[in-house]
N, C-alpha and C positions, 0 to 999 in steps of 0.2 A: 327693502323688504325681500327676503328670500322666499321663493315660491317652491312648494313641494307638491308632488303628485304621486298617488299610489295606484298600483295595479297588481292584482294577485298577491296582495299582502306586502308588497315591497314599496318603500318610499323612494322616489327619485327626486334628487335635488335639482331644481331647474334654475337655481341661482337668482340673480337680480333680474326680475321681469321675465324669467323663464328662458334658460339657455337652450340652444338647439341640441346640445349634447344630451341633456336630460330628456328632452322631447323625443330624440331619436331612440334612446334606450326604452322609453315608455312605449313608443309605437312599435319598435322591433319586438318587444316582449309580447305585445298584443298579437302581432302577426304570427309569431312562432306558436303562440297558444291557440289561436282561433282560426287560422287560415284553412286548415283541413275541413273544419265544419262549414265554413263559409263557401269553400270550393264545392263541397257536396251539395249545398243549397243551390249554388249557381248551376251546377250540372243538372240537378233535378228540374230547374226552370228552363234551361236551354236544350238539354239532351244532346250536347255536343261538347266534347272535352276541350277542344281548342277555344270554342266560343265561351265556355265557362271560365277558362283561364283568363281570357281577354276581359270578360265581365268583371271578374274578381280583381284583376290588375287595375282596371279603370276605377273601380270603387275604392281600392286601397290608395290609389293616387289621390282621389278626391278626399279621402279620409285624412291623409297626411296633411293636406292644406287646411283642413277644418279641425285638426287635432286639438288645438287650443280651445275651441268652442265646445268640445265634447266633454260633458261633465259626468261624473259617476262611472257607471258601467258602459263602456263604449260599444259592446257587441250589439245591443238592440239598435243603436243609432246606425252602425255600419250595415247591419242586416236590412234596415229600412232603406239605406242608400242603395243596397244591392237590388231590392225590389223596384225602387224608383228608376234606377239606371236600366234595368231589364225592360221595364215598361216603356221608357223613352226610346230604347233601341228598337223595340217592336214597332213603335209608331213611325220611326224613320226607315225601318228595314224593308228592303225589297226582297221578296222571297226567292228570287232567282229562277222562277219558272219561265220556261220559254215554250212557245207553241211550236209543234212540229207537224209535218204533213203525215208522217207515219207513226203509229203507236208502236212502242217496243213490244216484241213478242215475249211472252213468258215461256220458259222452257219447262216442259212437263217433268216432274220428278217422281220417282217411285220410292224415294226415301221418306218414310213417314216421320222420322225425327225432325226433318226440316219443316214439314207441315205442322207438326206439333209445336215447335219453337216459334214458327211464324204465327200459328193460331193463338198463342198465348203471349203475345208481345205487348206487355204493359206500356212500353215506351211509345209504341205506335199509337196505342189508344190514348195515352196522355197527350201526345202531340196533336191529336184530333180535337182536344178540348179547347175552348176559347181561353185566352191567356189569363183572364181573371179567375175562371174556374180552376185552371191548372195551378195558379198561385195559391188558391184556397186549399186545394188537395195537398200540395207540397207542404204548406205551413201546418195544416191540421194533422195530417197522417204521416208524413215523413219527418217533419221537424217536431211533431208531437206538442204543438202549441194548443192552448185552450181556444175556445171560440172568441172569448174576449181579447186574448192576446193577438189572435189572427186579425180580428176587427181593428185593433189598434195599429197593427203593422200596415194594413191595407187602407186605413183611414176610412172605414165604413162602419155601419152598424152591425151588431151581433146578428140581427135578423137577416141582413144581406149575406153574411158568412154562412148562416144556416141554409138559406135558399140556394146560394151558389154551390155549396157542398152537396146538397140534395140533387140539384140538376146535374152536377158533374158525375155523381155516383150513378144516377139513372142512365146517363149516357154511357158510362163505363160498363154497366150491366148488360146493355144490348149491343155493345161494340163487337163486331165480328172478329176483331183481332184477339179478343179474350174468350172466344167460344171454346167450349170444352169438347174434347174428343170422346165420342161414345161409339164403340164398335168400329174404330178406325175411320169414322166419318165425323166431320164437323157437325155439331148439333146447333 
């Protein structure tokens, strides 16, 4: 029996039992088509380009070995792998903070553009959120998923997505990194 698989409207002949050549073409086509979007999601989760690339590479490696089991549209499956791998990295990751005897001194700056950019730093504010709330914000507002889709990706209820989004937005509203400048002073 000859096995075929389609992606983006193209049929790939996998031969008897599914040859590696067809599998490679299918996987390569997926990576070419979707890696930019997946890398953006990885960056939004990690806020570090190198770590996002490592995360995506790890997930794509896992996806390669699971490619025969992925049915239909592979992107939701791979995106879920991205979230799960990110979560497992967080559980194992040491943040690298080291205690010191002296605190670093901040140099005073007269340049208000630095204060403005520092005062409106969304990334700093997002980094301050707990990981689950950050994942909800990324999926809901950056990836533009519905509450039901977000709940499906995170394997939780729609109510949990709503409450986590509400808590995250409340924290972002009062975060000093997002304070607005009024009359040259942080408000």
